[in-house]
C-alpha positions in Angstrom: -2.3 29.8 31.0 -2.8 29.4 27.2 0.1 30.3 25.0 0.0 32.5 21.9 0.6 30.8 18.6 4.0 32.6 18.4 5.1 31.5 21.8 3.9 27.9 21.1 5.9 27.7 17.9 9.0 29.1 19.5 8.7 26.5 22.2 8.2 23.7 19.8 11.1 24.9 17.7 13.4 25.1 20.8 12.4 21.6 21.8 13.0 20.2 18.3 16.4 21.8 18.0 17.8 21.0 21.4 17.8 17.2 21.5 19.8 16.1 18.5 22.6 18.3 17.2 23.1 16.2 13.9 19.4 16.4 12.8 18.6 18.9 10.0 17.1 22.1 11.2 14.2 23.5 9.2 13.0 27.1 9.7 11.2 27.4 6.4 9.9 25.2 3.6 12.3 23.9 1.1 11.9 25.1 -2.5 9.1 23.3 -4.2 8.3 21.3 -1.1 4.5 21.7 -1.4 4.6 20.0 -4.9 5.0 16.4 -3.7 4.5 15.0 -7.2 6.6 17.6 -8.9 5.0 18.9 -12.1 2.2 16.3 -11.8 1.0 17.7 -8.5 -2.6 18.7 -8.2 -4.4 21.1 -5.7 -7.4 19.4 -4.4 -8.2 18.5 -0.7 -11.8 17.2 -0.9 -13.1 13.6 -1.3 -11.9 13.6 -4.9 -8.3 14.6 -4.1 -6.8 11.2 -5.1 -8.8 10.8 -8.3 -7.3 13.5 -10.6 -4.9 13.1 -13.5 -1.4 14.3 -13.4 -1.5 18.1 -13.7 0.8 18.2 -16.6 -1.2 15.6 -18.6 -2.3 17.2 -22.0 -6.0 17.3 -22.8 -5.5 14.9 -25.6 -4.0 12.3 -23.1 -6.8 12.8 -20.6 -9.3 10.8 -22.7 -7.3 7.6 -22.1 -7.2 8.5 -18.4 -11.0 8.9 -18.3 -11.6 5.6 -20.2 -9.1 3.8 -17.9 -11.0 5.3 -14.9 -14.3 3.9 -16.2 -12.8 0.4 -16.3 -11.3 0.9 -12.8 -14.7 2.1 -11.3 -17.3 0.0 -13.1 -18.3 -3.4 -12.0 -17.5 -6.6 -13.9 -20.3 -9.1 -14.4 -20.7 -12.9 -14.4 -20.2 -14.7 -17.8 -22.0 -15.4 -20.1 -23.4 -11.9 -20.5 -24.4 -9.5 -23.2 -21.8 -7.1 -21.6 -18.9 -8.8 -23.3 -16.4 -6.1 -22.6 -16.8 -6.6 -18.8 -17.9 -10.2 -18.3 -16.0 -13.1 -16.7 -16.1 -12.1 -13.0 -15.0 -15.0 -10.8 -15.7 -17.8 -10.4 -14.0 -16.9 -7.1 -13.4 -13.3 -6.2 -13.2 -10.6 -3.5 -15.0 -7.8 -5.3 -16.4 -6.9 -8.7 -14.6 -3.5 -9.2 -11.2 -2.1 -8.4 -12.8 1.0 -6.8 -14.6 -1.1 -4.2 -11.2 -1.8 -2.6 -9.4 1.4 -3.4 -12.2 3.7 -2.2 -12.1 7.0 -4.1 -8.7 5.8 -5.2 -7.7 5.9 -1.5 -7.2 3.5 1.3 -9.1 0.4 2.2 -10.1 -0.7 5.7 -10.7 -3.8 7.8 -14.1 -5.3 7.8 -16.7 -4.1 10.2 -18.6 -6.6 12.3 -21.9 -6.1 10.4 -20.3 -6.5 6.9 -20.9 -9.8 5.0 -17.5 -9.6 3.2 -14.1 -8.0 3.9 -14.1 -6.2 0.5 -11.3 -3.7 0.9 -9.1 -6.1 2.9 -7.5 -9.2 1.5 -6.1 -12.2 3.3 -2.9 -13.8 1.8 -2.3 -17.5 2.4 0.8 -19.6 2.2 2.5 -22.6 3.8 6.2 -22.8 4.9 9.0 -23.0 2.4 11.0 -26.1 1.8 13.7 -26.8 -0.8 11.1 -29.0 -2.6 9.3 -25.8 -3.6 12.3 -23.9 -4.8 10.9 -23.1 -8.3 7.5 -22.2 -7.0 9.1 -19.8 -4.6 11.3 -18.3 -7.3 8.2 -17.5 -9.5 5.5 -16.9 -6.9 7.5 -15.8 -3.8 5.4 -18.1 -1.6 4.1 -21.7 -1.5 0.3 -21.4 -1.9 -2.0 -23.2 0.5 -2.8 -26.5 -1.5 -6.6 -26.1 -1.5 -7.2 -22.4 -1.2 -4.3 -21.0 -3.1 -2.4 -17.8 -2.3 -5.4 -15.6 -1.5 -8.7 -16.2 0.3 -11.7 -15.2 -1.9 -14.8 -14.7 0.1 -17.2 -14.3 -2.8 -18.2 -16.6 -5.7 -20.5 -16.9 -8.7 -23.7 -18.9 -8.3 -22.9 -22.7 -8.2 -19.4 -22.2 -6.8 -18.8 -22.0 -3.0 -16.9 -19.0 -1.6 -13.7 -20.0 0.0 -14.5 -18.6 3.5 -15.5 -15.6 5.5 -13.1 -13.2 7.3 -13.6 -11.6 10.7 -11.1 -9.5 12.7 -11.2 -9.3 16.5 -9.1 -6.9 18.5 -7.3 -7.1 21.9 -6.3 -3.8 23.6 -2.7 -3.1 24.1 -1.6 -0.1 26.2 1.5 2.0 25.7 2.6 5.1 27.7 4.4 8.3 26.7 7.1 9.6 29.0 4.7 12.2 30.4 2.3 9.5 31.5 -0.2 9.8 28.7 -1.6 6.3 27.9 -2.7 5.3 24.3 -4.7 2.2 23.8 -3.6 0.3 20.7 -5.5 -2.7 19.3 -4.0 -5.9 18.3 -5.9 -7.8 15.5 -6.7 -11.5 15.5 -7.9 -12.8 12.2 -10.7 -15.3 12.1 -11.4 -17.4 8.9 -14.8 -19.1 9.1 -17.2 -21.0 6.8 -14.5 -22.7 4.9 -16.0 -23.9 1.6 -13.4 -26.6 0.7 -12.5 -28.3 3.9 -9.7 -27.7 6.4 -6.6 -25.7 5.5 -3.1 -27.0 5.8 -2.3 -27.0 9.5 0.8 -24.7 9.0 -1.0 -22.1 6.9 0.3 -18.5 7.3 -2.2 -15.7 7.0 -1.6 -12.0 6.2 -4.3 -9.4 6.2 -3.7 -6.5 3.7 -5.9 -3.4 3.2 -5.9 -1.8 -0.2 -3.3 1.1 -0.3 -3.9 4.5 -1.9 -3.5 4.8 -5.7 -1.8 8.2 -5.9 1.7 8.6 -7.4 2.2 5.0 -8.4 3.5 6.0 -11.8 6.1 8.3 -10.2 7.2 5.5 -7.9 7.6 3.2 -10.9 9.7 6.0 -12.6 12.3 6.0 -9.9 15.4 4.2 -11.3 16.5 0.9 -9.7 19.9 2.5 -9.1 18.4 5.3 -7.0 16.4 2.9 -4.9 19.4 0.7 -4.3 21.5 3.7 -3.2 19.5 3.6 0.1 20.0 -0.1 0.6 22.6 -1.2 3.1 24.6 -4.2 4.1 24.7 -3.4 7.7 22.6 -1.4 10.1 23.2 2.3 10.8 23.6 3.7 14.4 19.9 3.2 15.1 19.8 -0.3 13.7 18.1 0.7 10.4 19.1 -1.4 7.3 16.9 -1.1 4.1 16.9 -4.2 1.9 15.5 -4.6 -1.6 13.1 -7.4 -2.4 13.9 -9.4 -5.5 10.8 -10.8 -7.3 9.7 -12.6 -10.4 8.8 -10.5 -13.5 6.1 -12.5 -15.4 6.7 -10.7 -18.7 10.5 -10.7 -18.7 10.7 -14.2 -17.1 13.5 -13.1 -14.7 14.1 -11.9 -11.1 14.1 -8.1 -10.8 13.8 -5.4 -8.1 10.4 -5.4 -6.4 8.7 -2.1 -5.4 4.9 -2.4 -5.2 2.7 -4.1 -2.5 3.0 -4.2 1.2 6.2 -6.3 1.0 7.4 -5.0 -2.4 6.3 -8.2 -4.0 5.5 -6.8 -7.5 8.0 -5.3 -9.9 5.9 -2.9 -11.9 2.4 -1.5 -12.2 1.2 -3.7 -15.1 2.0 -6.9 -13.2 0.5 -5.4 -10.1 -2.8 -4.8 -12.1 -2.7 -8.2 -13.7 -2.4 -10.0 -10.4 -5.2 -7.8 -8.9 -7.5 -8.6 -11.8 -6.8 -12.3 -11.3 -6.7 -12.7 -7.5 -9.3 -10.0 -6.6 -11.9 -10.5 -9.4 -11.0 -13.8 -11.1 -10.3 -12.1 -14.5 -7.9 -13.4 -17.0 -5.3 -11.4 -19.0 -2.7 -12.4 -21.6 -0.1 -12.3 -18.9 -2.1 -14.5 -16.5 -4.5 -16.4 -18.7 -6.1 -18.7 -16.0 -8.6 -18.5 -13.3 -7.6 -18.5 -9.6 -8.9 -22.1 -9.0 -7.0 -24.9 -7.4 -7.3 -28.5 -8.5 -9.5 -29.1 -5.4 -12.1 -26.5 -6.6 -13.8 -28.6 -9.3 -16.9 -26.3 -9.7 -14.6 -23.3 -10.0 -12.7 -24.9 -12.8 -15.9 -26.0 -14.7 -17.7 -22.6 -14.4 -18.3 -20.5 -17.6 -15.8 -17.8 -18.4 -15.7 -14.6 -20.3 -12.9 -15.4 -22.7 -13.4 -14.5 -26.4 -14.3 -17.0 -29.2 -10.6 -17.4 -30.1 -9.4 -17.7 -26.5 -8.9 -14.0 -25.9 -8.7 -13.2 -22.2 -11.4 -11.6 -20.2 -9.4 -8.4 -19.8 -8.3 -7.4 -23.3 -4.9 -6.0 -24.0 -6.5 -2.6 -24.7 -8.4 -2.5 -21.4 -5.3 -3.5 -19.5 -3.4 -0.7 -21.3 -6.0 1.9 -20.4 -6.2 0.8 -16.7 -2.4 0.9 -16.6 -2.4 4.4 -18.0 -5.0 5.4 -15.4 -3.1 3.9 -12.5 0.2 5.5 -13.6 -1.3 9.0 -13.8 -3.3 9.4 -10.6 -1.8 12.6 -9.2 -0.5 13.4 -5.8 -2.2 16.3 -4.1 -0.1 19.4 -3.0 0.9 19.7 0.6 -0.9 22.2 2.8 0.6 24.8 5.2 4.3 23.9 4.5 5.5 27.1 6.0 3.3 26.9 9.1 5.3 27.2 12.3 3.8 24.1 13.9 4.3 22.0 10.7 8.0 23.1 10.5 8.4 22.2 14.2 6.9 18.8 13.5 9.2 18.3 10.6 12.2 18.9 12.8 10.8 16.4 15.3 10.3 13.9 12.5 13.9 14.2 11.4 15.1 14.3 15.1 13.4 10.9 15.7 15.1 9.4 12.6 11.9 8.7 10.7 13.6 9.8 7.5 16.0 6.9 7.7 13.2 4.8 6.1 10.7 7.4 4.9 13.2 8.9 2.4 11.8 12.4 1.6 13.0 13.0 -2.0 13.7 11.3 -5.3 14.1 12.4 -8.9 12.4 10.3 -11.4 14.3 8.9 -14.4 14.5 10.5 -17.8 13.2 7.3 -19.4 10.0 7.1 -17.4 7.2 5.0 -19.0 5.1 8.2 -19.5 6.8 11.5 -20.5 4.8 13.5 -17.9 6.4 11.4 -15.2 10.1 11.9 -16.2 12.6 14.1 -14.5 10.2 15.1 -11.7 11.5 15.9 -8.2 9.1 14.1 -5.9 8.6 13.7 -2.2 7.0 10.3 -1.5 8.6 9.8 2.0 9.5 6.2 1.2 12.7 4.3 0.3 10.6 1.4 -1.3 12.8 -1.0 0.6 12.1 -3.7 3.2 12.6 -3.2 6.9 12.2 -5.5 9.9 9.3 -3.8 11.8 9.4 -6.1 14.8 7.3 -8.8 16.3 4.3 -6.6 16.9 3.7 -6.1 13.2 4.9 -9.5 12.0 2.7 -11.7 9.9 5.2 -14.6 9.9 4.7 -15.0 6.1 7.6 -14.7 3.8 7.3 -13.2 0.3 10.2 -13.7 -2.1 13.1 -12.3 0.0 10.9 -10.5 2.6 10.7 -12.2 5.9 7.7 -12.5 8.2 8.7 -9.4 10.0 9.6 -7.3 6.9 7.4 -4.6 5.4 8.2 -2.1 2.6 8.2 1.5 3.8 4.8 2.9 2.7 4.8 6.3 1.0 3.5 9.1 3.3 2.4 11.6 0.6 -1.3 12.3 0.8 -1.6 10.7 4.2 -3.2 13.8 5.8 -6.1 13.6 3.3 -7.1 10.0 4.2 -10.2 11.1 6.2 -11.4 13.4 3.5 -11.0 10.8 0.7 -11.7 7.5 2.4 -13.9 8.5 5.3 -11.6 7.0 8.0 -8.1 7.1 9.4 -7.1 3.4 9.7 -3.5 2.8 8.8 -0.8 0.1 8.5 -1.0 -3.0 6.4 -4.0 -4.4 8.2 -5.7 -1.2 9.3 -5.2 -1.8 13.0 -4.1 1.7 13.7 -7.1 4.1 14.1 -5.1 7.3 13.7 -1.5 8.4 12.7 -0.2 8.3 16.3 -1.3 4.7 16.7 0.5 3.9 13.5 3.7 5.4 14.8 3.5 3.6 18.1 3.2 0.2 16.4 6.7 0.7 14.9 9.2 -1.7 16.2 12.3 -3.6 15.1 14.5 -1.2 13.0 12.1 1.6 13.9 12.2 0.9 17.6 14.6 3.8 18.3 12.3 6.2 16.4 9.3 4.9 18.3 11.0 5.4 21.6 12.1 8.9 20.6 8.4 9.8 19.9 7.4 8.3 23.2 9.6 11.0 24.9 7.6 13.8 23.2 5.3 15.9 25.3 1.8 16.9 24.2 2.9 20.0 22.3 5.6 18.0 20.4 3.2 15.2 19.6 0.7 17.8 18.2 3.5 19.3 16.0 4.5 15.9 14.7 0.9 15.2 13.7 0.6 18.6 12.1 3.6 17.8 9.9 2.2 14.3 9.0 -1.2 15.7 8.2 0.4 18.3 6.0 1.8 15.6 3.7 
């Protein structure tokens, strides 16, 4: 017999309130809950939902946003070229435009079998730490592979060999819910072929990383260090959860600071994140990083023409970098949908009952001294603590990054996650895109999230549907 919507929601609510007396109990949306980005929130749910400026950005400020957008979207070209504002691509690179990885400012994906290049998935490289490399580790967080560096570039300009090609194969892994429902997960195996510069170091560590969504980055940057560190802990809570900050090198300030961007919180701020992406992903120099990503073993790469100016100006001028920074700071978060829906509220109760909020911190208030005035003093709902957590052996890449271990990952923000299909045309999640939907992503959680995962495995079909309804409302 089918249940009416009212009886279904009543059942879900009863289930969500009965199992954990100390979990919050939500019977209606919280004030302002739909506005995930506070006053910056936009109301858009189509394929362009992640590409809009902050709602409170004045018309006079939107011109810089639009120009920054053009440099984010348009391809760079090989030097020498008459297009001097956009030349200097390579010699080694992964793509020729930021937008190729962050599709519609959204999420990347692993390569498909027929694709010649990985494009929106990168492969990080490193070799094990030793005390001999202490200064390198302090500044870079890793020890780069001696011949191929810290990132595999699978494309190159004419006359320079690409570093290699990337392929991902999958092995099925079954997991069962308490009610007997079986879900087939897929475990990825990375294959690096057609190496252009000989064998790699025998102990090379690999880490596949898909491009994350671009929304709300300026708001995350505007959270004070103190507010992030409030959620850090020196010992695990009753479920074994203990968030830890990453401490990383700030290239401009020449000191170690709090990390908050990247899959392992390996970058301290958006400008440095952008600079390293220009360098590693497209081979473009900036004043902060004025060298190409070539190792000493890559002679043709070092000898290739560049797009630097006549007086040694970098390929990405200070003004272009400023405009791209303004753009990336002001990509708005879309409003939530159906926040008062009965199934969504039931799913929210289940989310808290399972303890997911221990890492996916719902709410912050941005600092008064934010880099852009529109981003200051905003009550935001990113559902992330921006801290590192041990996610277990199943998700481990065995590659350290500054203070992050090979099992550690920064909690990814969940805002906008329900619009992934609309924006990016797929629903592939986690750092390497292995999860083909949100439930698979939840079921890959281990380590500190093992208790939450086990709790979700106890949910019946109606509870699982409610949890997904909540996540898809974000």
